[in-house]
N, C-alpha and C positions, 0 to 999 in steps of 0.2 A: 599568448596562447588563447586567452579569452576572446581576442579579436576574431578568432576563427570560428567561434561558436555561433550557431543559428539563434535567432530570437527565442525559439522555444527552449533551447538548451540554456540560454542566458536566464530565462525565466525560472527554469528548474534550479539553476545554480543559486540565484539570489534567494529563492524560497528556502533551499537547503542551508545556505549560509546564515540566514536569519534564524531558522529553527535551531541550528547548532549553538546559537548564543543562549538558548534556554537550558542547555546542559551545564550542570555544575559539578564541581569536584565531588567524588565519592558516589555519584549516581550510578544506579543499575539501569541501563538504557536498552530498550528493545529497538533493534535495527531492522528496518523494513527491507523489502525486496523490490527491485525494479530500477529503471533508469534514474528516476528522481531520488530514490533512496540511496543509490550509489553515489550521487553528489554529496549527500549528507555524510556518508561513511568517509568519503575523502576529506570533507571539511573537518570532521571530528578527528580523523587521523592526523591532520595537520596541527590541530590544537593540542593533541597528545604529544606530538614530536616537538613543536615549536614553543608551546606555552606551558608544558608540563601538566596538562589536564589529566587527572586520574579518574578513569571510569572503567566499568566493566560492561561489555556489550552482550546482549542475547540476540543472536541473528535469527531471522525467520526463514532462512533457506541455507542450503549448503553453499551456494555461490556468494551470498552475503557474508557468510562466515569466512570464506576464503579471502574476500576483499578486505574484511575487517582485520584479519591477521596480517595481511600484506601491508596495510598502512599503520600497523602498530597498536591496534586496539586489543586489549585483553578480552578474550572470548570465553564465556561460560554458558552452560545450559540453563534452561528455565528451571529445571529441577534444582540445580545448584543455587540459582538466584532466589527461588521461591516466590518473590514478588518484586515488581519493578517500579521505579520512580516515574519513568517516562518511556513511552514508545513513540518513535517518529517514523512515519511511513508515508508512501505515496497513495494515490487513489486514481482509479480510472474515471470515476465521476463522483461529484458531490453536489448535494442540493442545499437549499437555504436553511434546512434544519441540521445540516452537517451529517445527514445520512449518506452512506457511501456505497458504490460498487467497487469491489476489489477482486483481484484474482487474475488479471490480465497476464501477470508474470508467472502464474501457476502455483503460487505459494499461499493461497487464501486460508488454508486450514491452520498452518503455523502462525500466519499473520493474525488471525482472529484470536487464537489462544493467547498469544503474547500480548496483544492489545488489551484483552480483557483481564490480564493479570498485571495491569499497570494502574498507578494512581491517575495517570493522565495520558491520553493519546493525542498527538499532534499530527495532522496531515499536512504534507507539503505538496503543492501542485502548481501548475501554470494555470492561468486564467481560463484557458480553453476547456479545462475539466469541470468547470461550474455549469450546472444545468438547472432549468426550472423544475424538471421532473426526471427522475432516473429512468433508464431503460434503453436509451439510444446505444450505449455500449452493451455488447452481449453479456448477459449475467452468467458467470461461471459457477458451476456446482461440481464438487468433487464426489465421485462415485467409486465404489469398489469395483475391480475388474470383473468379479464373478457376477454374471447375469446383468451386465451393464445395459444391454439392449432392453431387457425387461424394465430396468429402472428408468431408462429413457422413455419407454412407452407409458409407464405410470406417471412420469413427470408431465408429459405432453397431455395426457388425459386430465390430469389435475389442473393444468393451466386453463382448461375450458371454463372453469368456474371462477377464475381469478380475474382481477381488473387489469388486464394487459391487452395490448393490441396484436401481438404476434404469439405463436405457440410452437414454432419450430425449434429444433435443437440440433447441434452437430457435435460429434466427437472430436475433441481437439487432437490434432495430429502433430507428430514430430517427424517430418519427412514421410516415409511410407508406413510408419508404425504409429500406434496411439501414443500420445504424450503421457509420460509417467511422472507423477509428483514425487517429492522426496519420501512420501509415505507409501509409494508403490501403487497409487491409485490412478484413475483416469479423470479427465475433466470433460463435462458436457457444457457447451456454451449455448445459453438460451437466448434466442433472438426475439425479444419481447417488444422492442420499440418504445413502449411506454409502460411504466409500472405505477398504477394508480394508488396502490396500497402496499408500500414496501414492507411494512411491519407484518401484515397478514401473510404476504407471500413468503417471507423469511421463515415464519413459524410453520407454515404448511409444507414447504419443501423439505424441511428437516424431519418430517414425519414419514416420508416415503422410504420404504425399505431399499437399502443400497446407497442412499444419499448420505454422505459423511458430513458435509457442511456446504453452505451456500455463501456466495460472495456479497450478500447484503450485510453491511455493518450498520446496525440501527442503535442509536443512543450509545455509541461507543466513542466516537470522536468528540473531543472537547474543544479543540482549537484547529483552525485551518490557516496555514500560511500560504498566501497566493503570490506567486512571482509573475512579474511582467518583463517583457524583453528589453525595456529601457532601464531596468534596475529598480523600478518601484516594487515595494512589497506591502501587502495588506495582511494584517493579522486580525482574524475574527475569533473571538472567545464566546462560545455559545452559552456558557454558564454565567459569565459576567455581563453578557450583552454588549460587549465593547468592540469597536473596530479601530485599529491603529494603522497608520501608514508610515512607511519608512522608505529609505532609499539605500541601496547597497552599491558602493563604488566597485567597479571591476579592477582587480589588481592582478598583474601578471605573476603567476605562481606556477612555475613549471612543475614543481613537485606535486601540486594538487591535480593538475590536468593531464599529466603524462600517463600514457598507457591505460586510460580509463576504459575498462572492458565492457561498457554498455553501449 
């Protein structure tokens, strides 16, 4: 089955496989949302079924919760867990300081809450997600539906004084209707091209009425696991200042790859 994967999917898989090795018996694990995180959930599910791994998972979206239950992972809420040992999630972009843009999958609010309620956050990504400066990927912000156009106007006005190259924004759609998050909110995608000061922008955006949260994850990620299409894996720990390389062999595992819904 793995022979049918594209190089990008292979890179996502090996990153997820390597990150899954960081999960130990008894851990409470935050489970991210998106295509790369789905590989992780599948890998952990296989470890639960085949190796007897005992963990509880706190999903960051309804679709991750559904997949986790499907593969045999016990699912609990963050309120039940109270605090997590580890959160593993993907990212739309990451820079050299392991600052992130997240929210391409529409779950940035739950993802940020879960990540910050964890002893450690590990990001899994393919090499293409690494950038010198954040901003090429549109920055998502979650806004309440009431007065969202006013919130949008306030955001674009605020961006005039920020260190960014672009200031336009678009309402994320789901077909002919606005996209709705698990919390019933909308998402505005900010087309900034370059973010010169992510920390400042993250603080300022959250002061705008109607903005619930933004997709800038600053000083939250501890480790990034970068996958390559040839099976190479690079693990960067921002706290220890270490870089490790490894290689993951592809193994034909029909149970792992069958019916992957991403």
